[in-house]
C-alpha positions in Angstrom: -135.9 22.1 44.8 -132.5 23.1 46.3 -129.1 23.3 44.6 -126.0 21.4 45.8 -122.6 20.6 44.4 -121.9 16.8 44.3 -118.2 16.1 43.4 -118.0 19.5 41.8 -121.2 19.1 39.7 -124.2 21.3 40.3 -127.4 19.4 40.7 -130.9 20.1 42.0 -132.5 17.8 44.5 -135.7 17.7 46.6 -135.8 19.7 49.8 -136.1 16.5 51.9 -133.4 14.6 50.3 -130.7 12.7 52.3 -127.2 11.6 51.4 -128.4 8.1 50.8 -131.1 9.2 48.4 -128.8 11.0 46.1 -126.0 8.4 45.9 -127.4 5.1 47.0 -124.4 3.0 45.8 -121.7 4.6 48.0 -119.6 1.8 49.7 -120.8 1.2 53.2 -118.4 2.4 55.9 -116.6 4.9 53.6 -116.7 8.5 54.6 -117.9 11.4 52.5 -117.0 15.1 53.0 -119.8 17.5 53.9 -119.2 21.2 53.5 -122.1 23.3 54.8 -122.3 27.0 53.9 -122.7 28.9 57.2 -124.9 31.6 55.6 -125.9 32.6 52.2 -123.5 35.5 52.3 -120.6 33.2 53.2 -121.5 30.7 50.5 -119.9 33.0 47.9 -116.1 33.1 48.2 -113.3 34.7 46.3 -112.2 31.3 45.1 -112.9 29.3 41.9 -112.4 25.6 41.2 -111.0 25.1 37.7 -111.4 21.6 36.4 -109.0 20.5 33.7 -108.3 17.2 32.0 -105.1 16.9 34.1 -106.8 17.6 37.5 -108.4 20.3 39.6 -106.9 23.6 40.9 -108.4 26.2 43.1 -107.6 29.9 42.5 -108.2 32.9 44.8 -109.5 36.0 43.0 -107.4 39.1 43.9 -108.8 41.4 41.3 -111.0 41.6 38.2 -114.5 40.4 37.7 -114.6 36.7 37.9 -118.0 36.4 36.3 -116.3 37.0 33.0 -114.3 33.7 33.6 -117.4 31.6 34.2 -119.0 32.4 30.9 -119.6 29.1 29.1 -118.4 30.7 25.8 -115.1 31.5 27.4 -114.7 28.1 29.0 -115.2 26.3 25.7 -112.2 28.2 24.3 -109.8 27.4 27.1 -107.6 24.7 25.5 -103.9 24.6 26.3 -102.3 26.8 23.5 -98.7 26.7 24.7 -96.6 25.8 27.7 -93.0 25.9 28.7 -91.0 25.6 31.9 -92.2 29.1 33.0 -95.9 29.2 32.2 -98.9 27.6 30.5 -101.5 29.6 28.5 -105.2 28.6 27.7 -107.1 30.3 25.0 -107.4 32.3 22.9 -110.6 34.3 23.7 -111.6 38.0 23.4 -111.1 40.3 26.5 -111.3 44.0 27.2 -107.7 44.4 28.4 -105.3 47.1 27.3 -101.7 45.7 26.9 -98.9 47.8 28.2 -96.0 46.2 26.2 -93.8 45.9 29.3 -92.3 42.8 31.1 -93.4 42.0 34.7 -92.1 39.6 37.4 -94.4 36.7 38.2 -94.3 34.1 41.0 -95.3 30.4 40.9 -99.1 30.2 41.1 -99.9 33.7 39.6 -102.8 33.6 37.3 -102.5 36.2 34.5 -104.8 37.7 31.9 -102.6 38.4 28.9 -102.8 38.5 25.1 -100.8 37.4 22.1 -99.4 40.0 19.7 -100.9 42.7 22.0 -104.3 41.9 20.5 -107.1 41.7 23.1 -109.1 39.5 20.7 -106.4 36.9 21.3 -106.3 36.9 25.1 -105.0 34.0 27.2 -105.5 32.7 30.7 -101.8 32.3 31.8 -100.6 30.2 34.8 -97.1 31.0 36.1 -95.3 27.7 36.9 -92.2 29.3 38.4 -90.8 32.7 39.2 -89.9 34.5 36.0 -90.0 37.9 34.2 -91.9 38.2 30.9 -94.1 40.3 28.7 -97.3 38.3 28.4 -99.3 41.2 26.8 -100.8 42.2 30.1 -102.1 45.6 31.3 -100.3 48.0 33.5 -101.0 45.9 36.6 -99.1 43.0 35.1 -102.4 41.1 34.6 -102.3 39.2 37.8 -105.9 38.7 39.0 -105.7 35.5 41.0 -103.4 33.0 42.8 -103.4 29.2 42.7 -104.1 28.2 46.3 -104.7 24.4 45.8 -103.5 21.9 43.2 -100.3 23.7 42.2 -98.7 20.4 41.1 -101.3 20.2 38.3 -99.5 23.2 36.7 -96.6 20.9 36.0 -98.7 18.1 34.5 -100.4 20.1 31.7 -99.4 18.9 28.2 -100.6 19.2 24.6 -104.3 18.4 24.4 -105.2 19.4 27.9 -108.1 21.8 28.4 -110.2 23.5 31.0 -113.5 21.7 31.3 -115.3 23.9 33.9 -115.0 26.8 36.3 -117.2 26.9 39.4 -117.3 29.0 42.5 -116.0 27.4 45.7 -118.4 27.2 48.6 -116.7 28.2 51.9 -115.8 25.4 54.2 -113.3 27.1 56.4 -115.8 26.8 59.4 -114.8 23.2 60.4 -117.7 23.1 62.8 -119.9 22.9 59.8 -117.6 20.9 57.6 -116.9 17.3 58.4 -116.7 13.7 57.2 -119.5 11.2 57.8 -120.7 7.7 57.0 -124.3 8.5 58.0 -126.4 8.4 54.9 -129.4 9.7 56.7 -128.1 13.3 56.9 -130.4 15.8 55.3 -129.3 17.8 52.3 -129.1 21.6 52.6 -129.2 24.3 50.0 -125.7 25.2 48.9 -124.1 22.1 50.4 -121.0 20.8 48.9 -120.5 17.0 49.0 -117.3 15.1 48.1 -117.6 11.4 47.8 -114.2 10.2 46.6 -110.5 11.0 45.9 -109.0 10.6 42.5 -105.2 10.4 42.0 -103.2 10.7 38.8 -100.0 8.6 39.0 -96.6 10.4 38.6 -95.5 10.0 35.0 -99.0 9.2 33.6 -101.0 11.5 31.4 -103.2 10.4 28.5 -101.0 10.0 25.5 -97.7 10.4 27.4 -96.0 8.0 29.8 -92.7 8.6 31.7 -91.1 6.1 34.0 -89.1 8.2 36.5 -91.1 6.8 39.3 -92.4 3.5 37.8 -91.4 1.2 40.8 -92.8 3.5 43.5 -96.0 4.1 41.5 -96.4 0.3 41.3 -96.2 0.1 45.0 -98.9 2.8 45.3 -101.1 0.9 42.8 -100.7 -2.2 45.0 -101.4 -0.3 48.3 -104.6 1.3 46.9 -105.9 -1.6 44.7 -108.8 -2.1 47.1 -110.1 1.3 46.2 -109.8 2.3 49.9 -107.5 4.7 51.8 -107.4 3.8 55.5 -106.5 7.0 57.4 -104.2 5.7 60.1 -103.0 9.1 61.0 -104.2 12.6 60.2 -101.9 15.6 60.9 -102.0 19.3 59.8 -99.9 18.5 56.8 -100.9 15.0 55.6 -103.0 11.9 56.0 -101.3 8.5 56.1 -102.3 4.9 55.2 -99.9 2.4 56.9 -101.3 -0.9 55.6 -98.1 -1.7 53.7 -95.7 -0.3 56.3 -92.6 -2.4 56.7 -92.0 -2.9 53.0 -88.2 -3.0 52.5 -87.7 -3.1 48.8 -88.7 0.4 47.6 -86.0 2.2 45.6 -85.6 6.0 45.9 -86.7 7.3 42.5 -88.4 10.7 42.3 -87.9 13.3 45.0 -89.8 16.6 44.6 -91.4 19.2 46.8 -94.5 17.8 48.5 -97.2 20.3 47.6 -100.9 20.2 48.6 -102.4 17.1 47.0 -99.1 15.4 46.4 -99.0 11.6 47.0 -95.8 10.0 48.3 -94.6 6.6 49.4 -92.0 6.4 52.3 -88.9 4.5 51.2 -87.1 3.8 54.5 -87.7 3.5 58.2 -90.4 1.8 60.2 -93.2 3.3 58.1 -91.5 2.4 54.7 -94.2 1.5 52.3 -96.8 3.8 53.8 -98.8 6.1 51.5 -99.0 9.8 52.3 -101.4 12.4 50.9 -100.5 16.0 51.7 -102.9 18.7 52.9 -100.3 21.4 52.8 -97.0 22.3 51.1 -93.8 20.8 52.7 -90.3 20.5 51.3 -89.0 17.4 49.5 -87.5 14.5 51.5 -84.8 12.0 51.0 -87.2 9.3 52.3 -90.2 10.1 50.2 -90.9 9.3 46.5 -93.5 11.4 44.8 -95.9 8.9 43.2 -99.0 10.9 42.3 -101.2 14.0 42.6 -104.8 14.3 43.8 -106.9 15.6 40.8 -110.2 15.4 42.6 -111.3 15.3 46.2 -108.7 17.4 48.0 -111.5 18.7 50.2 -112.1 15.2 51.4 -108.4 14.8 52.1 -108.4 18.0 54.2 -111.4 17.0 56.2 -110.5 13.4 56.8 -109.9 12.3 60.4 -108.1 9.2 61.8 -109.9 5.9 61.2 -111.8 7.3 58.3 -112.0 5.1 55.2 -111.9 7.1 51.9 -113.1 5.8 48.5 -110.1 6.3 46.2 -109.2 5.6 42.6 -105.9 5.9 40.7 -105.1 6.4 37.1 -103.9 4.3 35.5 -105.3 1.0 36.8 -102.6 -1.6 37.7 -101.7 -4.1 35.0 -100.7 -7.2 37.0 -101.3 -10.4 35.1 -99.8 -12.9 37.6 -102.2 -15.5 38.8 -104.6 -14.9 35.9 -105.7 -17.6 33.4 -104.0 -16.9 30.1 -107.4 -16.3 28.4 -108.1 -13.5 31.0 -104.6 -12.0 30.5 -105.2 -11.8 26.7 -108.5 -10.0 27.3 -106.8 -7.4 29.5 -104.0 -6.8 27.0 -106.4 -6.4 24.2 -108.5 -3.9 26.1 -105.4 -1.9 26.9 -104.1 -2.3 23.3 -100.9 -3.9 24.5 -99.0 -6.6 22.6 -98.8 -9.8 24.6 -96.0 -12.3 24.1 -96.6 -15.8 25.5 -94.2 -18.6 26.1 -96.7 -21.5 25.6 -100.4 -21.7 24.9 -101.4 -25.4 24.9 -103.9 -26.4 27.5 -105.1 -24.4 30.5 -102.3 -22.1 31.6 -101.8 -19.6 34.4 -99.5 -16.5 34.2 -96.7 -16.8 36.7 -94.4 -13.9 35.7 -94.5 -10.8 33.4 -91.9 -8.5 31.9 -91.9 -5.6 32.4 -93.3 -5.9 35.9 -94.4 -2.3 36.4 -97.6 -0.8 35.0 -96.0 2.4 33.6 -93.2 0.4 31.9 -95.9 -1.8 30.2 -98.0 1.2 29.1 -94.9 3.0 27.7 -93.6 0.0 25.8 -97.2 -1.2 24.8 -95.8 -4.7 25.1 -95.5 -7.3 27.8 -94.0 -10.8 27.9 -95.5 -13.4 30.2 -94.3 -16.8 31.4 -97.0 -19.4 32.1 -97.4 -22.6 33.9 -99.8 -25.5 33.3 -102.8 -25.3 35.7 -101.6 -28.7 36.9 -98.5 -27.0 38.3 -100.3 -24.3 40.2 -101.4 -25.1 43.7 -104.3 -23.2 45.4 -104.0 -22.5 49.1 -106.2 -20.8 51.7 -104.7 -18.6 54.4 -106.2 -17.9 57.8 -105.8 -14.2 58.5 -108.2 -14.3 61.4 -106.1 -16.6 63.5 -102.6 -15.9 62.2 -102.5 -12.4 60.7 -98.8 -11.7 61.2 -97.6 -15.1 60.1 -99.8 -15.0 57.0 -98.4 -11.5 56.1 -94.9 -12.9 56.4 -95.7 -15.8 54.2 -97.2 -13.5 51.5 -94.2 -11.3 51.5 -91.7 -14.2 51.1 -93.7 -15.9 48.3 -94.8 -12.8 46.3 -98.5 -13.2 47.2 -98.3 -9.7 48.9 -97.7 -8.1 45.5 -99.4 -10.5 43.1 -102.2 -13.1 42.8 -99.6 -15.8 42.1 -96.5 -16.6 44.2 -93.6 -19.0 44.1 -91.7 -21.1 46.7 -89.1 -23.8 46.0 -89.4 -27.3 47.4 -86.6 -28.0 49.9 -87.2 -31.6 51.1 -90.0 -34.2 50.7 -90.5 -37.3 52.8 -93.6 -39.4 53.7 -96.5 -37.1 53.9 -94.5 -33.9 54.5 -93.3 -31.3 51.9 -90.8 -28.7 53.2 -90.2 -25.4 51.3 -87.2 -23.2 51.4 -88.0 -19.6 52.4 -85.8 -16.5 52.6 -86.9 -14.4 55.6 -85.8 -10.7 55.6 -83.3 -10.0 58.4 -85.0 -8.7 61.6 -88.3 -10.5 60.9 -89.8 -11.9 64.1 -92.1 -14.9 63.9 -93.7 -15.1 67.3 -95.8 -18.1 68.3 -99.3 -17.6 66.7 -102.1 -20.1 66.0 -100.1 -23.0 67.3 -101.9 -26.4 67.3 -103.4 -27.8 70.5 -104.4 -31.5 70.0 -104.0 -32.3 66.4 -102.8 -30.8 63.1 -105.4 -31.4 60.4 -104.7 -32.9 57.1 -103.5 -30.5 54.3 -102.3 -28.0 56.9 -99.8 -25.3 55.9 -97.4 -23.9 58.5 -94.3 -21.9 59.3 -91.8 -22.6 62.1 -91.8 -19.8 64.7 -88.8 -18.3 66.5 -89.0 -20.8 69.4 -87.1 -23.3 67.2 -83.8 -23.2 65.3 -85.5 -23.8 62.0 -87.4 -20.5 62.2 -88.9 -19.5 58.9 -89.2 -23.0 57.4 -92.5 -23.6 55.6 -94.1 -27.0 55.3 -97.3 -28.8 54.4 -98.5 -32.1 55.9 -100.9 -34.2 53.8 -102.3 -36.3 56.8 -103.4 -35.4 60.3 -100.9 -35.7 63.1 -101.2 -35.4 66.9 -97.5 -35.0 67.6 -95.7 -32.8 65.0 -96.7 -29.9 62.8 -96.3 -29.5 59.0 -92.7 -28.5 59.3 -92.0 -31.6 61.6 -91.6 -29.4 64.6 -93.4 -29.8 68.0 -96.7 -27.9 68.2 -95.2 -25.1 70.3 -92.8 -24.3 67.4 -95.5 -24.4 64.7 -97.7 -21.5 63.4 -100.5 -22.8 61.3 -101.0 -20.5 58.2 -104.0 -22.2 56.6 -104.4 -25.2 54.3 -103.5 -26.6 50.9 -106.5 -27.0 48.7 -104.9 -28.9 45.8 -103.5 -31.8 47.8 -103.3 -34.1 44.8 -101.0 -31.6 43.0 -98.9 -31.3 46.1 -98.2 -35.1 46.1 -96.6 -34.8 42.7 -94.1 -32.0 43.4 -90.4 -32.9 43.5 -87.4 -31.7 45.5 -85.7 -28.5 44.2 -88.7 -27.8 42.1 -90.3 -24.3 42.1 -93.9 -24.5 43.2 -96.4 -21.9 42.0 -99.2 -21.0 44.4 -102.4 -19.0 44.3 -104.4 -17.8 47.3 -108.1 -18.5 47.3 -109.9 -15.9 49.4 -112.5 -17.0 51.9 
């Protein structure tokens, strides 16, 4: 048997084990981080990973015997005893220190061994959150025995009830020739190997038992961007990795600016990349165009090793609470599971949720209440979009109807005649609708389309109930028509009226 660390947990496996044999259910195509110790001597480092209920931090030992820290008896006593703007203390526990009764100057990230009432039997592990001078009951050296080198933002997240759950040595992975990401599950396991399979993020303003909403809108955007459980690395630099799938989002408010430290997650608020999600590998200053939306609490090693085009498995706490598009019965189940009060406008018959207030997850969790508006299932029209043939046009359509953010959208009926229904859409300024998936010989029945920029009516959306060999669903010639997909509920479409708001749901292929 050999010993490895899998997501921070020690485990013993057979000598001929492979990645696939120790975690067979890892999503195909998603990368894992492999950190190979170069030699047995290099496997031991001066760093320790400290797991807490609010996230992980890594400290570099600069003095003192760290074996004392790893004692299971000590770890069990490390509950947050007090915290203020300057420091946080875990304990108490007995130690052999000799307090000097003298103040010292501490910097952010200093880890201190001190005691309360100058009694070594009531010692504390103290983390400095900002530069300050204090008498923490330390010895003549000031008690500084380590520095936080990773996860400094976790220091600001600790609150009453948090505790240290484990302390483990860090296996060196500075040699990048032996540390890498891979999707090859046939790689053999080596003794001392560290494996990181996923990244976990805690949203800004969210801690168990305490919710703040200083970044509620931006956090909601992050929850939407990462709802698939995947982070697509579109760019990897020395300071960050970047997921650009929602680049081009124009309605993100500037909410919470803060220094972007290692493990910080942000969303860009303006520019061509607005809406993109960033995870930082190194400390950089705050920015006017970045909202801080979360902190990596597990898997920073995977973030640091990731390369462009990698797909990372990722999870965010809390999970998004978005009830739009759900049957009312399902919405009630979710509200009950989250212990949230659900106020409903109507309940008779089969109903679908078409709006909710508050709309942001953190606001809902803080208020423990949400009000929903529903529509009869007869008023909700299912559609199918063709991303393969018209990816850009479908993306525009989702943005203007709300289907980009939710499972249910809305679009008002503009005009109705014969077998054509036209919808009024508001296209954001600067949006280009180039010809895409234009019909050739015939438009099929139930086709859904948007007029492209070759015609004056650019942006008009329409559906045609019957096939036509001359005009598209918006009554434009074929060259001015981008086919988006098709309407599934054609019988419901026949019943809509002019100036009526139509609720739509997308059915995935």
